[in-house]
CHARMM-style PDB file with segment names, atoms N, HN, CA, C and O in Angstrom:
ATOM      1  N   UNK     1     -24.699 141.365 -94.636  1.00  0.00      PROA
ATOM      2  CA  UNK     1     -25.220 142.474 -94.204  1.00  0.00      PROA
ATOM      3  C   UNK     1     -25.620 143.162 -95.443  1.00  0.00      PROA
ATOM      4  O   UNK     1     -24.965 143.105 -96.484  1.00  0.00      PROA
ATOM      5  N   UNK     2     -26.780 143.850 -95.285  1.00  0.00      PROA
ATOM      6  HN  UNK     2     -27.313 143.896 -94.440  1.00  0.00      PROA
ATOM      7  CA  UNK     2     -27.648 144.577 -96.238  1.00  0.00      PROA
ATOM      8  C   UNK     2     -27.146 145.919 -96.560  1.00  0.00      PROA
ATOM      9  O   UNK     2     -26.751 146.526 -95.565  1.00  0.00      PROA
ATOM     10  N   UNK     3     -27.057 146.515 -97.609  1.00  0.00      PROA
ATOM     11  HN  UNK     3     -27.378 146.023 -98.418  1.00  0.00      PROA
ATOM     12  CA  UNK     3     -26.718 147.827 -97.770  1.00  0.00      PROA
ATOM     13  C   UNK     3     -27.999 148.666 -97.973  1.00  0.00      PROA
ATOM     14  O   UNK     3     -27.791 149.875 -98.080  1.00  0.00      PROA
ATOM     15  N   UNK     4     -29.127 148.308 -98.038  1.00  0.00      PROA
ATOM     16  HN  UNK     4     -29.296 147.326 -97.951  1.00  0.00      PROA
ATOM     17  CA  UNK     4     -30.413 148.988 -98.207  1.00  0.00      PROA
ATOM     18  C   UNK     4     -30.856 149.188 -99.612  1.00  0.00      PROA
ATOM     19  O   UNK     4     -31.912 149.752 -99.900  1.00  0.00      PROA
ATOM     20  N   UNK     5     -29.926 148.658-100.563  1.00  0.00      PROA
ATOM     21  HN  UNK     5     -29.069 148.201-100.328  1.00  0.00      PROA
ATOM     22  CA  UNK     5     -30.386 148.603-102.039  1.00  0.00      PROA
ATOM     23  C   UNK     5     -30.748 147.097-102.270  1.00  0.00      PROA
ATOM     24  O   UNK     5     -30.198 146.158-101.695  1.00  0.00      PROA
ATOM     25  N   UNK     6     -31.748 147.004-103.190  1.00  0.00      PROA
ATOM     26  HN  UNK     6     -32.195 147.767-103.657  1.00  0.00      PROA
ATOM     27  CA  UNK     6     -31.995 145.566-103.481  1.00  0.00      PROA
ATOM     28  C   UNK     6     -31.034 144.997-104.505  1.00  0.00      PROA
ATOM     29  O   UNK     6     -30.557 145.720-105.380  1.00  0.00      PROA
ATOM     30  N   UNK     7     -30.760 143.771-104.411  1.00  0.00      PROA
ATOM     31  HN  UNK     7     -31.147 143.184-103.700  1.00  0.00      PROA
ATOM     32  CA  UNK     7     -29.983 143.037-105.201  1.00  0.00      PROA
ATOM     33  C   UNK     7     -30.722 142.371-106.374  1.00  0.00      PROA
ATOM     34  O   UNK     7     -31.640 141.639-106.003  1.00  0.00      PROA
ATOM     35  N   UNK     8     -30.570 142.438-107.464  1.00  0.00      PROA
ATOM     36  HN  UNK     8     -29.824 143.032-107.766  1.00  0.00      PROA
ATOM     37  CA  UNK     8     -31.226 141.831-108.468  1.00  0.00      PROA
ATOM     38  C   UNK     8     -31.076 140.351-108.613  1.00  0.00      PROA
ATOM     39  O   UNK     8     -29.973 139.926-108.955  1.00  0.00      PROA
ATOM     40  N   UNK     9     -32.068 139.505-108.390  1.00  0.00      PROA
ATOM     41  HN  UNK     9     -32.965 139.850-108.113  1.00  0.00      PROA
ATOM     42  CA  UNK     9     -32.002 138.089-108.329  1.00  0.00      PROA
ATOM     43  C   UNK     9     -31.417 137.663-109.785  1.00  0.00      PROA
ATOM     44  O   UNK     9     -31.636 138.330-110.796  1.00  0.00      PROA
ATOM     45  N   UNK    10     -30.652 136.478-109.766  1.00  0.00      PROA
ATOM     46  HN  UNK    10     -30.475 135.936-108.944  1.00  0.00      PROA
ATOM     47  CA  UNK    10     -30.268 135.892-111.142  1.00  0.00      PROA
ATOM     48  C   UNK    10     -31.458 135.141-111.625  1.00  0.00      PROA
ATOM     49  O   UNK    10     -32.425 134.942-110.889  1.00  0.00      PROA
ATOM     50  N   UNK    11     -31.399 134.734-112.821  1.00  0.00      PROA
ATOM     51  HN  UNK    11     -30.614 134.896-113.418  1.00  0.00      PROA
ATOM     52  CA  UNK    11     -32.343 133.911-113.520  1.00  0.00      PROA
ATOM     53  C   UNK    11     -32.529 132.597-112.980  1.00  0.00      PROA
ATOM     54  O   UNK    11     -33.627 132.046-113.060  1.00  0.00      PROA
ATOM     55  N   UNK    12     -31.589 132.078-112.464  1.00  0.00      PROA
ATOM     56  HN  UNK    12     -30.697 132.525-112.399  1.00  0.00      PROA
ATOM     57  CA  UNK    12     -31.609 130.665-111.730  1.00  0.00      PROA
ATOM     58  C   UNK    12     -32.151 130.854-110.384  1.00  0.00      PROA
ATOM     59  O   UNK    12     -32.822 129.929-109.927  1.00  0.00      PROA
ATOM     60  N   UNK    13     -31.962 131.929-109.656  1.00  0.00      PROA
ATOM     61  HN  UNK    13     -31.417 132.681-110.027  1.00  0.00      PROA
ATOM     62  CA  UNK    13     -32.646 132.177-108.415  1.00  0.00      PROA
ATOM     63  C   UNK    13     -34.127 132.287-108.601  1.00  0.00      PROA
ATOM     64  O   UNK    13     -34.881 131.752-107.788  1.00  0.00      PROA
ATOM     65  N   UNK    14     -34.570 132.939-109.608  1.00  0.00      PROA
ATOM     66  HN  UNK    14     -33.957 133.373-110.268  1.00  0.00      PROA
ATOM     67  CA  UNK    14     -35.908 133.267-109.832  1.00  0.00      PROA
ATOM     68  C   UNK    14     -36.693 131.901-110.485  1.00  0.00      PROA
ATOM     69  O   UNK    14     -37.895 131.714-110.295  1.00  0.00      PROA
ATOM     70  N   UNK    15     -35.986 131.134-111.145  1.00  0.00      PROA
ATOM     71  HN  UNK    15     -35.010 131.286-111.299  1.00  0.00      PROA
ATOM     72  CA  UNK    15     -36.597 129.814-111.498  1.00  0.00      PROA
ATOM     73  C   UNK    15     -36.643 128.892-110.439  1.00  0.00      PROA
ATOM     74  O   UNK    15     -37.548 128.059-110.390  1.00  0.00      PROA
ATOM     75  N   UNK    16     -35.590 128.965-109.420  1.00  0.00      PROA
ATOM     76  HN  UNK    16     -34.855 129.641-109.460  1.00  0.00      PROA
ATOM     77  CA  UNK    16     -35.763 128.103-108.073  1.00  0.00      PROA
ATOM     78  C   UNK    16     -36.908 128.666-107.336  1.00  0.00      PROA
ATOM     79  O   UNK    16     -37.720 127.830-106.939  1.00  0.00      PROA
ATOM     80  N   UNK    17     -37.138 129.840-107.080  1.00  0.00      PROA
ATOM     81  HN  UNK    17     -36.478 130.519-107.402  1.00  0.00      PROA
ATOM     82  CA  UNK    17     -38.229 130.392-106.261  1.00  0.00      PROA
ATOM     83  C   UNK    17     -39.513 129.842-106.880  1.00  0.00      PROA
ATOM     84  O   UNK    17     -40.236 129.171-106.143  1.00  0.00      PROA
ATOM     85  N   UNK    18     -39.884 130.049-108.159  1.00  0.00      PROA
ATOM     86  HN  UNK    18     -39.297 130.594-108.757  1.00  0.00      PROA
ATOM     87  CA  UNK    18     -40.935 129.552-108.845  1.00  0.00      PROA
ATOM     88  C   UNK    18     -41.238 127.986-108.668  1.00  0.00      PROA
ATOM     89  O   UNK    18     -42.336 127.508-108.382  1.00  0.00      PROA
ATOM     90  N   UNK    19     -40.117 127.326-108.880  1.00  0.00      PROA
ATOM     91  HN  UNK    19     -39.225 127.714-109.112  1.00  0.00      PROA
ATOM     92  CA  UNK    19     -40.279 125.749-108.675  1.00  0.00      PROA
ATOM     93  C   UNK    19     -40.663 125.439-107.326  1.00  0.00      PROA
ATOM     94  O   UNK    19     -41.541 124.613-107.075  1.00  0.00      PROA
ATOM     95  N   UNK    20     -39.918 126.190-106.297  1.00  0.00      PROA
ATOM     96  HN  UNK    20     -39.205 126.861-106.500  1.00  0.00      PROA
ATOM     97  CA  UNK    20     -40.240 125.804-104.814  1.00  0.00      PROA
ATOM     98  C   UNK    20     -41.726 126.195-104.534  1.00  0.00      PROA
ATOM     99  O   UNK    20     -42.410 125.487-103.795  1.00  0.00      PROA
ATOM    100  N   UNK    21     -42.163 127.179-105.050  1.00  0.00      PROA
ATOM    101  HN  UNK    21     -41.607 127.753-105.650  1.00  0.00      PROA
ATOM    102  CA  UNK    21     -43.455 127.778-104.714  1.00  0.00      PROA
ATOM    103  C   UNK    21     -44.503 126.704-105.226  1.00  0.00      PROA
ATOM    104  O   UNK    21     -45.379 126.236-104.498  1.00  0.00      PROA
ATOM    105  N   UNK    22     -44.322 126.365-106.555  1.00  0.00      PROA
ATOM    106  HN  UNK    22     -43.611 126.745-107.146  1.00  0.00      PROA
ATOM    107  CA  UNK    22     -45.113 125.398-107.239  1.00  0.00      PROA
ATOM    108  C   UNK    22     -45.314 124.155-106.365  1.00  0.00      PROA
ATOM    109  O   UNK    22     -46.418 123.754-105.996  1.00  0.00      PROA
ATOM    110  N   UNK    23     -44.129 123.580-106.068  1.00  0.00      PROA
ATOM    111  HN  UNK    23     -43.232 123.906-106.368  1.00  0.00      PROA
ATOM    112  CA  UNK    23     -44.099 122.304-105.287  1.00  0.00      PROA
ATOM    113  C   UNK    23     -44.824 122.515-103.975  1.00  0.00      PROA
ATOM    114  O   UNK    23     -45.598 121.679-103.508  1.00  0.00      PROA
ATOM    115  N   UNK    24     -44.535 123.679-103.402  1.00  0.00      PROA
ATOM    116  HN  UNK    24     -43.907 124.359-103.782  1.00  0.00      PROA
ATOM    117  CA  UNK    24     -45.258 123.756-101.973  1.00  0.00      PROA
ATOM    118  C   UNK    24     -46.792 123.960-102.194  1.00  0.00      PROA
ATOM    119  O   UNK    24     -47.539 123.313-101.461  1.00  0.00      PROA
ATOM    120  N   UNK    25     -47.300 124.734-103.063  1.00  0.00      PROA
ATOM    121  HN  UNK    25     -46.693 125.260-103.659  1.00  0.00      PROA
ATOM    122  CA  UNK    25     -48.715 124.593-103.423  1.00  0.00      PROA
ATOM    123  C   UNK    25     -49.308 123.395-103.772  1.00  0.00      PROA
ATOM    124  O   UNK    25     -50.447 123.150-103.373  1.00  0.00      PROA
ATOM    125  N   UNK    26     -48.630 122.528-104.537  1.00  0.00      PROA
ATOM    126  HN  UNK    26     -47.705 122.727-104.861  1.00  0.00      PROA
ATOM    127  CA  UNK    26     -49.170 121.318-104.922  1.00  0.00      PROA
ATOM    128  C   UNK    26     -49.281 120.347-103.936  1.00  0.00      PROA
ATOM    129  O   UNK    26     -50.110 119.446-104.062  1.00  0.00      PROA
ATOM    130  N   UNK    27     -48.429 120.428-102.812  1.00  0.00      PROA
ATOM    131  HN  UNK    27     -47.755 121.159-102.710  1.00  0.00      PROA
ATOM    132  CA  UNK    27     -48.141 119.509-101.751  1.00  0.00      PROA
ATOM    133  C   UNK    27     -49.091 119.915-100.576  1.00  0.00      PROA
ATOM    134  O   UNK    27     -49.208 119.214 -99.571  1.00  0.00      PROA
ATOM    135  N   UNK    28     -49.777 121.121-100.771  1.00  0.00      PROA
ATOM    136  HN  UNK    28     -49.682 121.690-101.587  1.00  0.00      PROA
ATOM    137  CA  UNK    28     -50.579 121.698 -99.713  1.00  0.00      PROA
ATOM    138  C   UNK    28     -49.961 122.390 -98.542  1.00  0.00      PROA
ATOM    139  O   UNK    28     -50.540 122.634 -97.483  1.00  0.00      PROA
ATOM    140  N   UNK    29     -48.713 122.684 -98.846  1.00  0.00      PROA
ATOM    141  HN  UNK    29     -48.243 122.486 -99.706  1.00  0.00      PROA
ATOM    142  CA  UNK    29     -48.003 123.378 -97.650  1.00  0.00      PROA
ATOM    143  C   UNK    29     -48.673 124.818 -97.525  1.00  0.00      PROA
ATOM    144  O   UNK    29     -49.276 125.370 -98.446  1.00  0.00      PROA
ATOM    145  N   UNK    30     -48.488 125.322 -96.310  1.00  0.00      PROA
ATOM    146  HN  UNK    30     -47.998 124.874 -95.562  1.00  0.00      PROA
ATOM    147  CA  UNK    30     -49.130 126.653 -95.912  1.00  0.00      PROA
ATOM    148  C   UNK    30     -47.951 127.718 -96.599  1.00  0.00      PROA
ATOM    149  O   UNK    30     -46.778 127.413 -96.817  1.00  0.00      PROA
ATOM    150  N   UNK    31     -48.509 128.868 -96.838  1.00  0.00      PROA
ATOM    151  HN  UNK    31     -49.461 129.116 -96.662  1.00  0.00      PROA
ATOM    152  CA  UNK    31     -47.679 130.034 -97.405  1.00  0.00      PROA
ATOM    153  C   UNK    31     -46.610 130.354 -96.556  1.00  0.00      PROA
ATOM    154  O   UNK    31     -45.603 130.870 -97.041  1.00  0.00      PROA
ATOM    155  N   UNK    32     -46.694 130.101 -95.255  1.00  0.00      PROA
ATOM    156  HN  UNK    32     -47.512 129.682 -94.860  1.00  0.00      PROA
ATOM    157  CA  UNK    32     -45.657 130.312 -94.264  1.00  0.00      PROA
ATOM    158  C   UNK    32     -44.335 129.679 -94.588  1.00  0.00      PROA
ATOM    159  O   UNK    32     -43.317 130.165 -94.097  1.00  0.00      PROA
ATOM    160  N   UNK    33     -44.265 128.523 -95.456  1.00  0.00      PROA
ATOM    161  HN  UNK    33     -45.092 128.128 -95.854  1.00  0.00      PROA
ATOM    162  CA  UNK    33     -43.116 128.003 -95.605  1.00  0.00      PROA
ATOM    163  C   UNK    33     -42.088 128.569 -96.716  1.00  0.00      PROA
ATOM    164  O   UNK    33     -41.062 127.966 -97.029  1.00  0.00      PROA
ATOM    165  N   UNK    34     -42.480 129.775 -97.260  1.00  0.00      PROA
ATOM    166  HN  UNK    34     -43.313 130.265 -97.006  1.00  0.00      PROA
ATOM    167  CA  UNK    34     -41.787 130.689 -97.967  1.00  0.00      PROA
ATOM    168  C   UNK    34     -40.358 130.789 -97.375  1.00  0.00      PROA
ATOM    169  O   UNK    34     -40.133 131.234 -96.250  1.00  0.00      PROA
ATOM    170  N   UNK    35     -39.293 130.279 -98.340  1.00  0.00      PROA
ATOM    171  HN  UNK    35     -39.476 129.918 -99.255  1.00  0.00      PROA
ATOM    172  CA  UNK    35     -37.883 130.244 -97.691  1.00  0.00      PROA
ATOM    173  C   UNK    35     -37.279 131.575 -97.859  1.00  0.00      PROA
ATOM    174  O   UNK    35     -36.081 131.697 -97.604  1.00  0.00      PROA
ATOM    175  N   UNK    36     -38.006 132.648 -98.281  1.00  0.00      PROA
ATOM    176  HN  UNK    36     -38.979 132.549 -98.489  1.00  0.00      PROA
ATOM    177  CA  UNK    36     -37.541 133.785 -98.419  1.00  0.00      PROA
ATOM    178  C   UNK    36     -37.985 134.819 -97.520  1.00  0.00      PROA
ATOM    179  O   UNK    36     -39.194 134.867 -97.289  1.00  0.00      PROA
ATOM    180  N   UNK    37     -37.215 135.657 -96.970  1.00  0.00      PROA
ATOM    181  HN  UNK    37     -36.234 135.618 -97.157  1.00  0.00      PROA
ATOM    182  CA  UNK    37     -37.609 136.704 -95.805  1.00  0.00      PROA
ATOM    183  C   UNK    37     -37.935 138.099 -96.582  1.00  0.00      PROA
ATOM    184  O   UNK    37     -37.037 138.794 -97.058  1.00  0.00      PROA
ATOM    185  N   UNK    38     -39.304 138.431 -96.658  1.00  0.00      PROA
ATOM    186  HN  UNK    38     -40.034 137.867 -96.271  1.00  0.00      PROA
ATOM    187  CA  UNK    38     -39.496 139.681 -97.223  1.00  0.00      PROA
ATOM    188  C   UNK    38     -38.936 141.062 -96.565  1.00  0.00      PROA
ATOM    189  O   UNK    38     -38.978 142.172 -97.096  1.00  0.00      PROA
ATOM    190  N   UNK    39     -38.454 140.766 -95.409  1.00  0.00      PROA
ATOM    191  HN  UNK    39     -38.420 139.864 -94.978  1.00  0.00      PROA
ATOM    192  CA  UNK    39     -37.916 142.067 -94.692  1.00  0.00      PROA
ATOM    193  C   UNK    39     -36.519 142.214 -95.113  1.00  0.00      PROA
ATOM    194  O   UNK    39     -35.926 143.284 -94.978  1.00  0.00      PROA
ATOM    195  N   UNK    40     -35.946 141.105 -95.650  1.00  0.00      PROA
ATOM    196  HN  UNK    40     -36.428 140.235 -95.759  1.00  0.00      PROA
ATOM    197  CA  UNK    40     -34.391 141.138 -95.942  1.00  0.00      PROA
ATOM    198  C   UNK    40     -34.564 141.809 -97.547  1.00  0.00      PROA
ATOM    199  O   UNK    40     -35.238 141.297 -98.441  1.00  0.00      PROA
ATOM    200  N   UNK    41     -33.816 143.011 -97.644  1.00  0.00      PROA
ATOM    201  HN  UNK    41     -33.269 143.427 -96.917  1.00  0.00      PROA
ATOM    202  CA  UNK    41     -33.874 143.655 -99.044  1.00  0.00      PROA
ATOM    203  C   UNK    41     -33.341 142.957-100.162  1.00  0.00      PROA
ATOM    204  O   UNK    41     -33.713 143.201-101.310  1.00  0.00      PROA
ATOM    205  N   UNK    42     -32.279 141.890 -99.810  1.00  0.00      PROA
ATOM    206  HN  UNK    42     -31.978 141.692 -98.877  1.00  0.00      PROA
ATOM    207  CA  UNK    42     -31.801 141.149-100.665  1.00  0.00      PROA
ATOM    208  C   UNK    42     -32.746 139.882-101.307  1.00  0.00      PROA
ATOM    209  O   UNK    42     -32.541 139.271-102.356  1.00  0.00      PROA
ATOM    210  N   UNK    43     -33.783 139.707-100.382  1.00  0.00      PROA
ATOM    211  HN  UNK    43     -33.949 140.203 -99.530  1.00  0.00      PROA
ATOM    212  CA  UNK    43     -34.685 138.666-100.631  1.00  0.00      PROA
ATOM    213  C   UNK    43     -36.146 138.981-101.078  1.00  0.00      PROA
ATOM    214  O   UNK    43     -36.970 138.117-101.380  1.00  0.00      PROA
ATOM    215  N   UNK    44     -36.355 140.282-101.083  1.00  0.00      PROA
ATOM    216  HN  UNK    44     -35.686 140.984-100.839  1.00  0.00      PROA
ATOM    217  CA  UNK    44     -37.690 140.861-101.320  1.00  0.00      PROA
ATOM    218  C   UNK    44     -38.475 140.225-102.672  1.00  0.00      PROA
ATOM    219  O   UNK    44     -39.562 139.653-102.760  1.00  0.00      PROA
ATOM    220  N   UNK    45     -37.496 140.558-103.654  1.00  0.00      PROA
ATOM    221  HN  UNK    45     -36.614 141.023-103.583  1.00  0.00      PROA
ATOM    222  CA  UNK    45     -38.059 140.347-104.890  1.00  0.00      PROA
ATOM    223  C   UNK    45     -38.298 138.781-104.942  1.00  0.00      PROA
ATOM    224  O   UNK    45     -39.398 138.425-105.364  1.00  0.00      PROA
ATOM    225  N   UNK    46     -37.312 137.723-104.526  1.00  0.00      PROA
ATOM    226  HN  UNK    46     -36.419 138.012-104.183  1.00  0.00      PROA
ATOM    227  CA  UNK    46     -37.666 136.449-104.440  1.00  0.00      PROA
ATOM    228  C   UNK    46     -38.903 136.054-103.610  1.00  0.00      PROA
ATOM    229  O   UNK    46     -39.659 135.175-104.024  1.00  0.00      PROA
ATOM    230  N   UNK    47     -39.102 136.639-102.537  1.00  0.00      PROA
ATOM    231  HN  UNK    47     -38.488 137.353-102.200  1.00  0.00      PROA
ATOM    232  CA  UNK    47     -40.242 136.444-101.650  1.00  0.00      PROA
ATOM    233  C   UNK    47     -41.549 136.759-102.538  1.00  0.00      PROA
ATOM    234  O   UNK    47     -42.526 136.018-102.647  1.00  0.00      PROA
ATOM    235  N   UNK    48     -41.374 137.932-103.108  1.00  0.00      PROA
ATOM    236  HN  UNK    48     -40.580 138.533-103.018  1.00  0.00      PROA
ATOM    237  CA  UNK    48     -42.734 138.436-103.996  1.00  0.00      PROA
ATOM    238  C   UNK    48     -42.980 137.320-105.159  1.00  0.00      PROA
ATOM    239  O   UNK    48     -44.096 136.894-105.458  1.00  0.00      PROA
ATOM    240  N   UNK    49     -41.964 136.988-105.663  1.00  0.00      PROA
ATOM    241  HN  UNK    49     -41.058 137.334-105.420  1.00  0.00      PROA
ATOM    242  CA  UNK    49     -42.117 136.109-106.908  1.00  0.00      PROA
ATOM    243  C   UNK    49     -42.619 134.664-106.162  1.00  0.00      PROA
ATOM    244  O   UNK    49     -43.547 134.055-106.694  1.00  0.00      PROA
ATOM    245  N   UNK    50     -42.073 134.189-105.077  1.00  0.00      PROA
ATOM    246  HN  UNK    50     -41.319 134.684-104.645  1.00  0.00      PROA
ATOM    247  CA  UNK    50     -42.510 132.851-104.466  1.00  0.00      PROA
ATOM    248  C   UNK    50     -43.940 133.090-104.147  1.00  0.00      PROA
ATOM    249  O   UNK    50     -44.731 132.261-104.599  1.00  0.00      PROA
ATOM    250  N   UNK    51     -44.430 134.116-103.419  1.00  0.00      PROA
ATOM    251  HN  UNK    51     -43.787 134.789-103.052  1.00  0.00      PROA
ATOM    252  CA  UNK    51     -45.895 134.152-102.887  1.00  0.00      PROA
ATOM    253  C   UNK    51     -46.705 134.279-104.232  1.00  0.00      PROA
ATOM    254  O   UNK    51     -47.676 133.535-104.364  1.00  0.00      PROA
ATOM    255  N   UNK    52     -46.378 135.183-105.268  1.00  0.00      PROA
ATOM    256  HN  UNK    52     -45.589 135.787-105.161  1.00  0.00      PROA
ATOM    257  CA  UNK    52     -47.358 135.156-106.425  1.00  0.00      PROA
ATOM    258  C   UNK    52     -47.267 133.809-107.260  1.00  0.00      PROA
ATOM    259  O   UNK    52     -48.180 133.546-108.044  1.00  0.00      PROA
ATOM    260  N   UNK    53     -46.394 133.112-107.140  1.00  0.00      PROA
ATOM    261  HN  UNK    53     -45.653 133.325-106.504  1.00  0.00      PROA
ATOM    262  CA  UNK    53     -46.299 131.953-107.826  1.00  0.00      PROA
ATOM    263  C   UNK    53     -47.034 130.783-107.185  1.00  0.00      PROA
ATOM    264  O   UNK    53     -47.625 129.923-107.838  1.00  0.00      PROA
ATOM    265  N   UNK    54     -46.949 130.817-105.777  1.00  0.00      PROA
ATOM    266  HN  UNK    54     -46.469 131.516-105.246  1.00  0.00      PROA
ATOM    267  CA  UNK    54     -47.749 129.905-104.744  1.00  0.00      PROA
ATOM    268  C   UNK    54     -49.109 130.220-105.038  1.00  0.00      PROA
ATOM    269  O   UNK    54     -49.825 129.242-105.256  1.00  0.00      PROA
ATOM    270  N   UNK    55     -49.680 131.427-105.100  1.00  0.00      PROA
ATOM    271  HN  UNK    55     -49.099 132.222-104.923  1.00  0.00      PROA
ATOM    272  CA  UNK    55     -50.980 131.635-105.050  1.00  0.00      PROA
ATOM    273  C   UNK    55     -51.568 131.362-106.438  1.00  0.00      PROA
ATOM    274  O   UNK    55     -52.734 130.976-106.511  1.00  0.00      PROA
ATOM    275  N   UNK    56     -50.875 131.528-107.479  1.00  0.00      PROA
ATOM    276  HN  UNK    56     -49.928 131.842-107.419  1.00  0.00      PROA
ATOM    277  CA  UNK    56     -51.258 131.075-108.944  1.00  0.00      PROA
ATOM    278  C   UNK    56     -51.429 129.676-109.015  1.00  0.00      PROA
ATOM    279  O   UNK    56     -52.365 129.183-109.644  1.00  0.00      PROA
ATOM    280  N   UNK    57     -50.547 128.972-108.386  1.00  0.00      PROA
ATOM    281  HN  UNK    57     -49.787 129.373-107.875  1.00  0.00      PROA
ATOM    282  CA  UNK    57     -50.436 127.517-108.458  1.00  0.00      PROA
ATOM    283  C   UNK    57     -51.475 126.810-107.569  1.00  0.00      PROA
ATOM    284  O   UNK    57     -51.746 125.642-107.846  1.00  0.00      PROA
ATOM    285  N   UNK    58     -51.974 127.299-106.714  1.00  0.00      PROA
ATOM    286  HN  UNK    58     -51.754 128.248-106.489  1.00  0.00      PROA
ATOM    287  CA  UNK    58     -53.169 126.825-105.739  1.00  0.00      PROA
ATOM    288  C   UNK    58     -54.158 126.083-106.583  1.00  0.00      PROA
ATOM    289  O   UNK    58     -54.537 126.634-107.616  1.00  0.00      PROA
ATOM    290  N   UNK    59     -54.568 125.036-106.308  1.00  0.00      PROA
ATOM    291  HN  UNK    59     -54.260 124.588-105.469  1.00  0.00      PROA
ATOM    292  CA  UNK    59     -55.614 124.266-107.111  1.00  0.00      PROA
ATOM    293  C   UNK    59     -56.779 125.074-107.474  1.00  0.00      PROA
ATOM    294  O   UNK    59     -57.189 124.973-108.630  1.00  0.00      PROA
ATOM    295  N   UNK    60     -57.386 125.879-106.639  1.00  0.00      PROA
ATOM    296  HN  UNK    60     -57.053 125.962-105.700  1.00  0.00      PROA
ATOM    297  CA  UNK    60     -58.485 126.622-106.971  1.00  0.00      PROA
ATOM    298  C   UNK    60     -58.205 127.508-107.871  1.00  0.00      PROA
ATOM    299  O   UNK    60     -59.101 127.712-108.691  1.00  0.00      PROA
ATOM    300  N   UNK    61     -57.066 128.212-108.001  1.00  0.00      PROA
ATOM    301  HN  UNK    61     -56.339 128.047-107.335  1.00  0.00      PROA
ATOM    302  CA  UNK    61     -56.619 129.231-109.014  1.00  0.00      PROA
ATOM    303  C   UNK    61     -56.290 128.478-110.193  1.00  0.00      PROA
ATOM    304  O   UNK    61     -56.545 129.060-111.247  1.00  0.00      PROA
ATOM    305  N   UNK    62     -55.769 127.284-110.283  1.00  0.00      PROA
ATOM    306  HN  UNK    62     -55.562 126.811-109.427  1.00  0.00      PROA
ATOM    307  CA  UNK    62     -55.551 126.570-111.664  1.00  0.00      PROA
ATOM    308  C   UNK    62     -56.956 126.287-112.254  1.00  0.00      PROA
ATOM    309  O   UNK    62     -57.251 126.452-113.438  1.00  0.00      PROA
ATOM    310  N   UNK    63     -57.697 125.886-111.383  1.00  0.00      PROA
ATOM    311  HN  UNK    63     -57.457 125.752-110.421  1.00  0.00      PROA
ATOM    312  CA  UNK    63     -59.297 125.508-111.911  1.00  0.00      PROA
ATOM    313  C   UNK    63     -60.059 126.685-112.586  1.00  0.00      PROA
ATOM    314  O   UNK    63     -60.801 126.531-113.556  1.00  0.00      PROA
ATOM    315  N   UNK    64     -59.785 127.973-111.930  1.00  0.00      PROA
ATOM    316  HN  UNK    64     -59.182 128.098-111.141  1.00  0.00      PROA
ATOM    317  CA  UNK    64     -60.239 129.148-112.349  1.00  0.00      PROA
ATOM    318  C   UNK    64     -59.582 129.557-113.716  1.00  0.00      PROA
ATOM    319  O   UNK    64     -60.171 130.202-114.584  1.00  0.00      PROA
ATOM    320  N   UNK    65     -58.524 129.184-113.785  1.00  0.00      PROA
ATOM    321  HN  UNK    65     -58.046 128.660-113.080  1.00  0.00      PROA
ATOM    322  CA  UNK    65     -57.681 129.562-115.227  1.00  0.00      PROA
ATOM    323  C   UNK    65     -57.801 128.555-116.242  1.00  0.00      PROA
ATOM    324  O   UNK    65     -57.028 128.586-117.200  1.00  0.00      PROA
ATOM    325  N   UNK    66     -58.867 127.479-116.123  1.00  0.00      PROA
ATOM    326  HN  UNK    66     -59.495 127.454-115.345  1.00  0.00      PROA
ATOM    327  CA  UNK    66     -58.998 126.634-117.040  1.00  0.00      PROA
ATOM    328  C   UNK    66     -58.440 125.181-116.821  1.00  0.00      PROA
ATOM    329  O   UNK    66     -58.569 124.264-117.632  1.00  0.00      PROA
ATOM    330  N   UNK    67     -57.852 125.110-115.702  1.00  0.00      PROA
ATOM    331  HN  UNK    67     -57.747 125.855-115.043  1.00  0.00      PROA
ATOM    332  CA  UNK    67     -57.223 123.886-115.375  1.00  0.00      PROA
ATOM    333  C   UNK    67     -55.882 123.541-115.972  1.00  0.00      PROA
ATOM    334  O   UNK    67     -55.442 122.395-115.878  1.00  0.00      PROA
ATOM    335  N   UNK    68     -55.234 124.483-116.571  1.00  0.00      PROA
ATOM    336  HN  UNK    68     -55.591 125.415-116.647  1.00  0.00      PROA
ATOM    337  CA  UNK    68     -54.178 124.319-117.336  1.00  0.00      PROA
ATOM    338  C   UNK    68     -52.868 124.502-116.507  1.00  0.00      PROA
ATOM    339  O   UNK    68     -52.635 125.502-115.827  1.00  0.00      PROA
ATOM    340  N   UNK    69     -52.006 123.384-116.644  1.00  0.00      PROA
ATOM    341  HN  UNK    69     -52.195 122.572-117.196  1.00  0.00      PROA
ATOM    342  CA  UNK    69     -50.700 123.504-115.831  1.00  0.00      PROA
ATOM    343  C   UNK    69     -49.578 123.826-116.715  1.00  0.00      PROA
ATOM    344  O   UNK    69     -49.609 123.579-117.920  1.00  0.00      PROA
ATOM    345  N   UNK    70     -48.650 124.340-116.157  1.00  0.00      PROA
ATOM    346  HN  UNK    70     -48.625 124.540-115.177  1.00  0.00      PROA
ATOM    347  CA  UNK    70     -47.365 124.465-116.855  1.00  0.00      PROA
ATOM    348  C   UNK    70     -46.519 123.188-116.833  1.00  0.00      PROA
ATOM    349  O   UNK    70     -46.487 122.417-115.873  1.00  0.00      PROA
ATOM    350  N   UNK    71     -45.822 123.027-118.000  1.00  0.00      PROA
ATOM    351  HN  UNK    71     -45.848 123.653-118.780  1.00  0.00      PROA
ATOM    352  CA  UNK    71     -44.927 121.690-117.725  1.00  0.00      PROA
ATOM    353  C   UNK    71     -43.713 122.016-117.121  1.00  0.00      PROA
ATOM    354  OT1 UNK    71     -42.907 121.129-116.839  1.00  0.00      PROA
TER     355      UNK     71
END
């Protein structure tokens, strides 16, 4: 149950969100597969991180950034 205040995600949760988003973007999955609900105050930050990482990882954005991939 939500208290109305955002919970700060742990480092591990942030890393997992980024990893999931990168994998989804590279596999060509639609952004609707985001596993975090932006309406849930406890998941808002993770949803934002996921979507931002997904967009940054899309092939068209990687090419615009010089084609460099993170290891």
